[in-house]
PAZAPA-4460 file (N, C-alpha, C; in steps of 0.05 Angstrom, whole numbers, plus 32768, in hexadecimal, padded with zeros to 4 digits):
% residues 237
    n_x    n_y    n_z   ca_x   ca_y   ca_z    c_x    c_y    c_z   seq   type   mol
   8084   7E7C   7F71   8085   7E96   7F7E   806B   7EA5   7F7B     1      M     A
   8062   7EB3   7F90   8047   7EBE   7F90   8049   7EDC   7F96     2      T     A
   8036   7EEB   7F89   8033   7F07   7F8F   8021   7F0A   7FA7     3      T     A
   8029   7F1A   7FBA   8018   7F1F   7FD2   800B   7F3B   7FCF     4      A     A
   7FF1   7F3B   7FD3   7FE2   7F54   7FD5   7FDA   7F57   7FF2     5      I     A
   7FE0   7F6D   7FFE   7FDA   7F71   801A   7FCB   7F8C   801E     6      I     A
   7FB7   7F8C   802F   7FA8   7FA4   8036   7FA1   7FA2   8053     7      C     A
   7F97   7FB9   805D   7F90   7FBA   807A   7F73   7FB2   807F     8      A     A
   7F61   7FB9   806D   7F44   7FB6   8071   7F37   7FA5   805B     9      M     A
   7F23   7F96   8062   7F15   7F86   804F   7F09   7F97   8038    10      H     A
   7F00   7FAF   803F   7EF4   7FC0   802B   7F08   7FC8   8015    11      S     A
   7F21   7FC9   801C   7F36   7FD0   8008   7F3B   7FB9   7FF4    12      E     A
   7F31   7FA2   7FFA   7F36   7F8B   7FE9   7F1D   7F82   7FD9    13      L     A
   7F06   7F8F   7FDE   7EED   7F86   7FD2   7EEE   7F85   7FB4    14      E     A
   7EF7   7F9A   7FA7   7EF7   7F9B   7F8A   7F0A   7F86   7F7F    15      V     A
   7F21   7F83   7F8A   7F35   7F70   7F81   7F2B   7F53   7F86    16      L     A
   7F1E   7F4E   7F9B   7F13   7F34   7FA1   7F01   7F2B   7F8A    17      R     A
   7EEF   7F3C   7F81   7EDD   7F35   7F6C   7EEB   7F34   7F51    18      A     A
   7EFC   7F47   7F4B   7F08   7F49   7F30   7F1E   7F34   7F2C    19      S     A
   7F2C   7F2D   7F40   7F41   7F18   7F3E   7F37   7EFC   7F46    20      L     A
   7F1E   7EFB   7F4D   7F12   7EE1   7F55   7F22   7ED5   7F6C    21      D     A
   7F27   7EE6   7F81   7F35   7EDC   7F98   7F23   7ECC   7FAA    22      L     A
   7F2B   7EB4   7FB1   7F1B   7EA2   7FC1   7F29   7E9E   7FDD    23      V     A
   7F19   7E99   7FF1   7F25   7E95   800C   7F3A   7E7F   800C    24      P     A
   7F50   7E84   801A   7F66   7E71   801C   7F61   7E60   8034    25      H     A
   7F66   7E46   8031   7F60   7E33   8047   7F75   7E32   805D    26      G     A
   7F8C   7E3F   805A   7FA2   7E3D   806D   7F99   7E49   8088    27      H     A
   7F9F   7E3A   809D   7F9A   7E45   80B8   7FAC   7E5D   80BD    28      S     A
   7FA0   7E73   80C3   7FB0   7E8C   80C6   7FA1   7E9F   80D9    29      S     A
   7FB0   7EB0   80E7   7FA3   7EC5   80F7   7F98   7EDB   80E6    30      P     A
   7F9D   7EDA   80CB   7F94   7EEF   80B9   7F82   7EE4   80A4    31      F     A
   7F72   7EF5   8097   7F61   7EEC   8081   7F71   7EEA   8067    32      T     A
   7F70   7ED3   805A   7F7F   7ECF   8042   7F6D   7EC8   802B    33      L     A
   7F75   7ED1   8013   7F68   7ECA   7FFA   7F7D   7EC3   7FE5    34      Y     A
   7F75   7EB5   7FD1   7F88   7EAF   7FBB   7F79   7EAC   7FA1    35      Q     A
   7F87   7EB0   7F8B   7F7C   7EAB   7F71   7F7B   7E8D   7F6D    36      T     A
   7F6A   7E84   7F5A   7F68   7E67   7F55   7F82   7E5C   7F49    37      R     A
   7F91   7E6E   7F3B   7FAB   7E66   7F30   7FC1   7E66   7F46    38      E     A
   7FBA   7E70   7F5D   7FCC   7E72   7F74   7FE5   7E83   7F6E    39      Q     A
   7FE2   7E96   7F5B   7FF9   7EA8   7F56   7FF8   7EC1   7F66    40      D     A
   7FE1   7EC6   7F73   7FDD   7EDD   7F85   7FD1   7ED3   7F9F    41      I     A
   7FDC   7EDD   7FB5   7FD0   7ED8   7FCF   7FCC   7EF3   7FDC    42      I     A
   7FB4   7EF7   7FE7   7FAD   7F11   7FF3   7FA8   7F0D   8011    43      A     A
   7FB1   7F21   8020   7FAE   7F1F   803D   7FA3   7F3A   8048    44      I     A
   7F90   7F38   805B   7F86   7F50   8068   7F93   7F51   8083    45      V     A
   7FA3   7F66   8088   7FB3   7F67   80A0   7FA5   7F71   80B8    46      S     A
   7F92   7F84   80B4   7F88   7F93   80CA   7F96   7FAE   80CB    47      G     A
   7F8A   7FC1   80D9   7F93   7FDD   80D9   7FAB   7FE1   80EC    48      V     A
   7FBE   7FF2   80E4   7FD4   7FF9   80F6   7FEE   7FEB   80F0    49      G     A
   8004   7FF6   80F9   801E   7FEC   80F2   8024   7FD0   80FD    50      K     A
   801B   7FCA   8115   8020   7FAF   8121   8012   7F9A   8111    51      V     A
   7FF8   7F9E   810B   7FE9   7F8B   80FB   7FF7   7F88   80DF    52      N     A
   7FFE   7F9F   80D4   800A   7F9E   80B9   8024   7F8E   80B8    53      A     A
   8035   7F93   80CB   804F   7F85   80CC   804B   7F68   80D2    54      A     A
   803A   7F61   80E5   8036   7F45   80EC   802B   7F35   80D5    55      A     A
   8017   7F41   80C7   800B   7F32   80B0   801F   7F2D   809A    56      A     A
   802E   7F41   8092   8041   7F3C   807C   8058   7F2A   8084    57      L     A
   8062   7F2C   809D   8077   7F1A   80A6   806D   7EFE   80A7    58      A     A
   8053   7EFA   80AF   8048   7EDF   80B0   8046   7ED4   8093    59      W     A
   803C   7EE5   8081   8038   7EDC   8065   8053   7ED4   8058    60      L     A
   8067   7EE5   805B   8081   7EDF   804F   808E   7EC7   805B    61      I     A
   8089   7EC2   8075   8094   7EAB   8082   8087   7E90   807A    62      S     A
   806E   7E92   8070   805F   7E7A   8069   805E   7E74   804B    63      H     A
   8063   7E88   803B   8061   7E84   801E   8079   7E90   800F    64      Y     A
   807D   7E86   7FF7   8093   7E90   7FE7   8089   7EA9   7FD8    65      S     A
   808E   7EC0   7FE3   8083   7ED9   7FD8   8099   7EE7   7FC7    66      I     A
   8092   7EEC   7FAE   80A5   7EF9   7F9C   80A4   7F17   7F9D    67      K     A
   808C   7F22   7FA5   8088   7F3F   7FA6   8070   7F45   7FB7    68      E     A
   8070   7F5D   7FC2   805A   7F66   7FD3   804E   7F7F   7FC6    69      V     A
   8033   7F7E   7FC2   8024   7F95   7FB8   8010   7F9C   7FCD    70      V     A
   8016   7FB2   7FDB   8004   7FBC   7FF0   7FF0   7FCF   7FE4    71      A     A
   7FD7   7FCD   7FEC   7FC2   7FDD   7FE1   7FB0   7FE9   7FF7    72      V     A
   7FA3   7FFF   7FF1   7F91   800B   8004   7F8D   8029   7FFF    73      G     A
   7F83   8036   8013   7F7C   8052   8011   7F8E   8062   8024    74      V     A
   7F8F   807D   801F   7FA0   808E   802F   7F95   80AA   8030    75      A     A
   7F9F   80BA   8042   7F98   80D7   8043   7FAD   80E7   8034    76      G     A
   7FA4   80FB   8026   7FB6   810C   8016   7FC5   8120   8028    77      A     A
   7FDF   8123   8023   7FEE   8138   8030   7FF7   814D   801B    78      L     A
   7FFE   8144   8003   8005   8156   7FED   7FEC   8165   7FE4    79      A     A
   7FEE   817F   7FDF   7FD7   818F   7FD8   7FCC   8188   7FBC    80      V     A
   7FDC   817C   7FAB   7FD3   8176   7F90   7FC5   815B   7F8E    81      D     A
   7FC4   814C   7FA4   7FB6   8133   7FA4   7F98   8137   7FAA    82      L     A
   7F87   812C   7F99   7F6B   812E   7F9C   7F5E   8113   7FA4    83      K     A
   7F46   8115   7FAD   7F38   80FC   7FB5   7F35   80EA   7F9D    84      L     A
   7F3D   80D0   7FA2   7F3D   80BD   7F8C   7F57   80B9   7F7E    85      G     A
   7F69   80CC   7F80   7F84   80C9   7F74   7F92   80B1   7F7F    86      D     A
   7FA4   80A6   7F70   7FB3   808E   7F78   7FD1   8095   7F7B    87      V     A
   7FDC   808F   7F92   7FF9   8093   7F96   8007   8078   7F95    88      V     A
   801A   8075   7F83   802C   805E   7F82   8043   8065   7F94    89      V     A
   8044   8058   7FAA   8058   805F   7FBF   8074   8057   7FB8    90      C     A
   8085   806B   7FB4   80A1   8066   7FAD   80B2   8061   7FC6    91      S     A
   80A7   8068   7FDD   80B4   8064   7FF7   80A2   8069   800E    92      G     A
   80AA   8060   8026   8099   8063   803D   80AA   806A   8056    93      A     A
   809E   807A   8067   80AB   8083   8080   8097   8080   8097    94      I     A
   80A0   8077   80AE   808F   8077   80C6   8090   8092   80D3    95      Q     A
   807B   80A2   80D0   807C   80BD   80DB   807B   80BE   80F9    96      H     A
   8072   80A9   8106   8070   80A9   8123   8088   809A   8130    97      D     A
   809C   8093   8121   80B4   8087   812C   80C6   809E   8135    98      M     A
   80CA   80A0   814F   80D9   80B7   815A   80ED   80AF   816F    99      D     A
   8106   80AC   8166   811C   80A7   8179   8130   80BE   8178   100      A     A
   8125   80D6   8174   8136   80ED   8172   8145   80F2   818C   101      T     A
   813B   80E9   81A2   8149   80EC   81BC   8164   80DE   81BC   102      A     A
   8167   80CA   81AA   8180   80BB   81A9   8191   80C3   8190   103      F     A
   818A   80D9   8184   819A   80E4   816E   8191   80DA   8152   104      G     A
   817B   80CB   8151   8171   80C3   8137   815F   80D8   812A   105      Y     A
   815E   80D8   810F   814B   80E9   8102   812F   80E1   8108   106      E     A
   811C   80F4   8107   8100   80EC   810A   80F8   80DA   80F3   107      A     A
   80EB   80C3   80FA   80E4   80B0   80E7   80F8   8099   80E3   108      G     A
   8110   809D   80ED   8125   8088   80E9   8121   8071   80FD   109      M     A
   8123   8059   80F3   8121   8041   8104   813B   803C   8112   110      V     A
   813C   803C   812D   8155   8037   813B   8162   801D   8133   111      P     A
   817C   801B   8136   818C   8003   812F   818E   7FFF   8111   112      V     A
   8176   7FFD   8104   8177   7FFB   80E7   8182   8015   80DA   113      L     A
   817F   802B   80E8   8188   8045   80DF   817C   804A   80C3   114      R     A
   8163   8044   80C0   8156   8048   80A6   813C   8057   80AB   115      K     A
   8138   806B   809A   8120   807C   809C   810D   8077   8085   116      K     A
   8118   8077   806D   8108   8073   8054   810B   8056   804B   117      L     A
   80F4   8049   8048   80F4   802E   803C   80EA   8031   8020   118      F     A
   80FC   802D   800D   80F6   8032   7FF0   80E8   801A   7FE4   119      A     A
   80D4   8020   7FD3   80C6   800B   7FC4   80D8   8002   7FAD   120      A     A
   80D2   7FEB   7FA2   80E1   7FE0   7F8B   80DB   7FF2   7F73   121      N     A
   80F1   7FFB   7F66   80EE   800E   7F50   80DF   8002   7F38   122      K     A
   80E4   7FE9   7F32   80D6   7FDC   7F1C   80B8   7FDA   7F21   123      D     A
   80B1   7FD3   7F3A   8095   7FD0   7F41   8087   7FEC   7F40   124      L     A
   8095   8001   7F49   808A   801C   7F47   8085   8023   7F2A   125      V     A
   8099   801E   7F19   8096   8024   7EFD   807F   8015   7EF1   126      R     A
   807D   7FFB   7EF6   8067   7FEB   7EEC   804C   7FF6   7EF5   127      E     A
   804A   7FFE   7F0E   8030   8008   7F19   8029   8022   7F0C   128      A     A
   803D   8034   7F07   8037   804D   7EFB   802E   8049   7EDE   129      L     A
   803B   8037   7ED0   8032   8031   7EB4   8016   8025   7EB4   130      E     A
   8010   8014   7EC7   7FF5   8009   7EC9   7FE1   801E   7ECF   131      A     A
   7FE9   8032   7EDF   7FD7   8048   7EE5   7FCF   8058   7ECB   132      G     A
   7FE2   805B   7EB9   7FDD   8068   7EA0   7FC9   8058   7E8F   133      E     A
   7FCC   803E   7E90   7FBB   802C   7E7F   7F9F   8028   7E8B   134      K     A
   7F9D   802E   7EA5   7F83   8029   7EB2   7F6D   803C   7EA9   135      A     A
   7F75   8053   7E9D   7F62   8066   7E92   7F51   8074   7EA7   136      G     A
   7F5C   8078   7EBE   7F4D   8086   7ED4   7F4D   80A4   7ECF   137      L     A
   7F38   80B1   7ED9   7F36   80CE   7ED7   7F41   80DB   7EF0   138      E     A
   7F56   80CF   7EFB   7F63   80DA   7F13   7F81   80D7   7F0E   139      V     A
   7F90   80E5   7F1F   7FAD   80E3   7F1D   7FB7   80C9   7F29   140      A     A
   7FCB   80BD   7F1C   7FDA   80A6   7F27   7FF7   80AE   7F26   141      V     A
   8003   80B2   7F3D   801E   80BC   7F3E   802E   80B0   7F55   142      R     A
   8048   80B2   7F53   805A   80A8   7F68   805A   80BC   7F7F   143      A     A
   805F   80B2   7F97   8061   80C3   7FAE   806B   80B5   7FC7   144      G     A
   8071   80C4   7FDB   807A   80B9   7FF5   8063   80B7   8008   145      L     A
   8061   809F   8015   804C   809B   8029   8057   809B   8045   146      V     A
   8049   80A8   8057   8050   80A8   8073   803C   8096   8082   147      L     A
   8046   8087   8095   8035   8074   80A4   8038   8079   80C2   148      S     A
   8022   8076   80D1   8023   8078   80ED   8009   806D   80FA   149      G     A
   800A   8067   8113   7FF3   805B   8121   7FE0   8071   812A   150      D     A
   7FD8   8082   8118   7FC4   8096   811D   7FB6   809E   8103   151      K     A
   7F9C   80A0   8104   7F8D   80AA   80ED   7F91   80C9   80ED   152      F     A
   7F9F   80D3   80D9   7FA5   80EF   80D7   7F8D   80FE   80CD   153      V     A
   7F82   8110   80DE   7F69   811D   80D7   7F68   813A   80DF   154      A     A
   7F7E   8147   80E2   7F7E   8163   80EA   7F97   8172   80E0   155      G     A
   7F9F   8185   80EF   7FB5   8196   80E7   7FD0   8187   80E4   156      S     A
   7FD1   816F   80F1   7FEA   8161   80F0   7FF1   8157   80D3   157      E     A
   7FDD   8156   80C2   7FE2   814F   80A6   7FF5   8162   8099   158      G     A
   7FF0   817C   809C   8002   8190   8091   801D   818F   809E   159      A     A
   801E   8189   80B8   8037   8188   80C7   8048   8170   80BD   160      E     A
   803B   8159   80B7   8049   8142   80AD   8054   8148   8091   161      L     A
   8045   8155   8081   804D   815D   8066   8067   816D   8067   162      R     A
   8067   8181   8079   807E   8193   807C   8096   8184   8087   163      E     A
   8091   8172   809A   80A7   8165   80A8   80B5   814F   8097   164      R     A
   80A4   813F   808A   80AE   8127   807C   80AC   8129   805D   165      F     A
   809E   813D   8053   809A   8140   8036   808A   8129   802A   166      K     A
   8079   811D   803B   8068   8107   8031   8052   8110   801F   167      G     A
   8049   80FF   800D   8033   8105   7FFC   8018   80FC   8007   168      D     A
   8018   80E5   8015   8000   80DB   8021   8007   80CD   803B   169      C     A
   7FF2   80C7   804B   7FF6   80BB   8065   7FE3   80A4   8069   170      V     A
   7FEC   808F   8076   7FDC   8078   807D   7FE5   806B   8097   171      D     A
   7FDD   8053   809D   7FE4   8047   80B6   7FF2   802C   80B3   172      M     A
   7FFA   8024   809B   8007   800A   8097   801F   8008   8085   173      E     A
   8020   8018   806F   8033   8013   805A   8050   8012   8063   174      T     A
   8058   8024   8074   8074   8024   807D   807B   800A   808D   175      A     A
   8068   7FFF   809B   806C   7FE6   80A9   8070   7FCF   8095   176      A     A
   805E   7FCE   8080   8062   7FBA   806B   807D   7FBD   805D   177      W     A
   8084   7FD6   8058   809D   7FDC   804B   80B5   7FD2   805B   178      A     A
   80B5   7FD7   8075   80CB   7FCE   8086   80CD   7FB0   8087   179      Q     A
   80B7   7FA2   8089   80B7   7F85   8089   80C1   7F7A   806E   180      V     A
   80B7   7F85   8058   80C1   7F7D   803E   80DF   7F81   803B   181      A     A
   80E8   7F98   8046   8105   7F9E   8044   8115   7F8A   8055   182      D     A
   810B   7F83   806C   8119   7F6F   807D   811B   7F54   8070   183      L     A
   8105   7F4C   8063   8105   7F32   8055   810F   7F33   8039   184      F     A
   8117   7F4B   8030   8122   7F4F   8015   810F   7F46   7FFF   185      Q     A
   80F6   7F4E   8002   80E1   7F49   7FEF   80D9   7F64   7FE2   186      V     A
   80DA   7F66   7FC7   80D2   7F7F   7FBA   80B5   7F86   7FC0   187      P     A
   80B0   7FA0   7FC3   8096   7FA9   7FCB   808F   7FC3   7FBC   188      W     A
   8075   7FC8   7FBA   806A   7FE1   7FB1   804F   7FE4   7FBF   189      V     A
   8046   7FFD   7FC2   802C   8002   7FCE   801C   8016   7FBD   190      A     A
   8003   8010   7FBB   7FF1   8023   7FAD   7FDC   802D   7FC1   191      L     A
   7FDB   8047   7FC4   7FC9   8053   7FD7   7FB7   8067   7FC8   192      R     A
   7F9D   8064   7FCA   7F8B   8076   7FBD   7F80   808A   7FD2   193      S     A
   7F7D   80A2   7FCB   7F76   80B7   7FDE   7F58   80B7   7FE5   194      I     A
   7F53   80B2   7FFF   7F37   80B1   8009   7F30   80CA   8019   195      S     A
   7F44   80DA   8021   7F3E   80F2   8031   7F57   8104   802F   196      D     A
   7F54   811C   8039   7F69   8130   8037   7F7A   8132   8051   197      Q     A
   7F77   811F   8063   7F86   811F   807D   7F83   8139   808B   198      A     A
   7F6A   8144   808C   7F65   815D   8099   7F4D   815A   80AC   199      D     A
   7F41   8170   80B3   7F2B   816F   80C7   7F12   8162   80BC   200      G     A
   7F10   815E   80A2   7EF9   8151   8096   7EFF   8133   808F   201      H     A
   7F16   812A   8096   7F1F   810F   808E   7F0C   80F8   8095   202      A     A
   7F02   80F7   80AE   7EF1   80E0   80B5   7ED9   80DD   80A3   203      P     A
   7ECB   80F3   809E   7EB3   80F3   808D   7EBA   80ED   8070   204      A     A
   7ECF   80F9   8067   7ED8   80F5   804B   7EE1   80D8   8047   205      A     A
   7EEE   80CC   805B   7EF7   80B1   8058   7EE0   809E   8052   206      F     A
   7ECB   80A0   8062   7EB4   808F   805E   7EA6   8094   8043   207      N     A
   7EA5   80AD   803B   7E98   80B3   8022   7EA7   80AB   8009   208      E     A
   7EC1   80AE   8009   7ED1   80AA   7FF1   7EE0   808F   7FF1   209      F     A
   7EDD   807F   8006   7EEB   8065   8007   7EE5   8054   7FEF   210      L     A
   7ECB   8051   7FE6   7EC6   8040   7FCF   7ED4   804A   7FB5   211      P     A
   7ED4   8064   7FB1   7EE1   8070   7F9A   7EFF   806A   7F9B   212      L     A
   7F0B   806F   7FB2   7F28   806A   7FB5   7F2F   804D   7FB0   213      A     A
   7F20   803B   7FBB   7F25   801E   7FB7   7F22   8017   7F9A   214      V     A
   7F0E   8021   7F8C   7F09   801B   7F70   7F21   8024   7F5F   215      A     A
   7F2B   803C   7F64   7F41   8047   7F54   7F5A   8037   7F58   216      N     A
   7F61   8032   7F71   7F79   8023   7F78   7F77   8007   7F6B   217      M     A
   7F60   7FFA   7F6D   7F5C   7FE0   7F62   7F5F   7FDF   7F44   218      S     A
   7F56   7FF5   7F37   7F58   7FF6   7F19   7F75   7FF6   7F11   219      A     A
   7F87   8003   7F20   7FA3   8003   7F19   7FAF   7FE7   7F1D   220      V     A
   7FA8   7FD9   7F32   7FB1   7FBE   7F37   7FA8   7FAB   7F20   221      I     A
   7F8F   7FAE   7F18   7F85   7F9D   7F02   7F93   7FA3   7EE8   222      L     A
   7F99   7FBC   7EE3   7FA7   7FC3   7ECB   7FC4   7FB8   7ECB   223      A     A
   7FD0   7FB8   7EE3   7FEB   7FAC   7EE6   7FEA   7F8E   7EE0   224      L     A
   7FD6   7F81   7EEB   7FD4   7F64   7EE6   7FCF   7F5E   7EC9   225      R     A
   7FBE   7F6E   7EBC   7FB8   7F6A   7EA0   7FD1   7F6D   7E8F   226      S     A
   7FE0   7F82   7E95   7FF9   7F87   7E86   800C   7F70   7E89   227      T     A
   800F   7F66   7EA1   8021   7F4F   7EA5   8018   7F36   7E97   228      R     A
   7FFE   7F31   7E96   7FF3   7F1A   7E88   7FF8   7F1C   7E6A   229      E     A
   7FF5   7F34   7E5F   7FFA   7F38   7E43   8018   7F34   7E3C   230      Q     A
   802A   7F3D   7E4D   8046   7F39   7E49   804D   7F1B   7E4B   231      K     A
   8040   7F0D   7E5D   8045   7EF1   7E60   803D   7EE1   7E47   232      D     A
   8026   7EE9   7E3B   801D   7EDC   7E23   8031   7EE1   7E0C   233      V     A
   803A   7EFA   7E0A   804D   7F00   7DF4   8067   7EF1   7DF8   234      L     A
   8070   7EEE   7E11   8089   7EE0   7E17   8086   7EC3   7E0F   235      W     A
   806F   7EB7   7E14   806A   7E9B   7E0D   8069   7E96   7DEF   236      R     A
   8060   7EAB   7DE1   805F   7EA8   7DC3   807B   7EA9   7DB8   237      L     A
***
């Protein structure tokens, strides 16, 4: 069984590629794949947006025996207490642009499934939060709700989304990964580091703070892996 790491952009995987010694995977695929030499981790770059996100994870789960999904990347802050570089361990995800209210569904609810909130695995959330404490970062690492939609939120709609859905951060993929993981019954968690404030300055801030956000998110993932390796050694003893 393999741990899957999934992200939308190659830049979000750069630190982990070097630190985990991820090498290109030879499998013929419409997506870019990497794996550790021990083959205990496989990483996939999905591309931006919910369709790319869902297609990539569905393809990966259909071709490999995946025990858990760890989604990584950056996000815009909606909660006022989130600062640039902070890391949100996503306890759940909602598609903020899913709107079937004309048929009596709540905003964000997926028709037929009748599901609005896709909850992350509680054990993985706990592990990630504990790893965040051990990472020694000078930023906040906390749980929160992520909203996803096929639009880069960069204006007043950020405050509107916060009020409507009570989300802590916003991105373009996590809720799609969450829904696919839920359909395939694979435990998942997502870590999103804040690269912008989802406001009128978001595009400029995104480019400026992307490296910091990626570094902080990656530090939590590496601390999680280190903790698991230490526990594995103790178990073997």
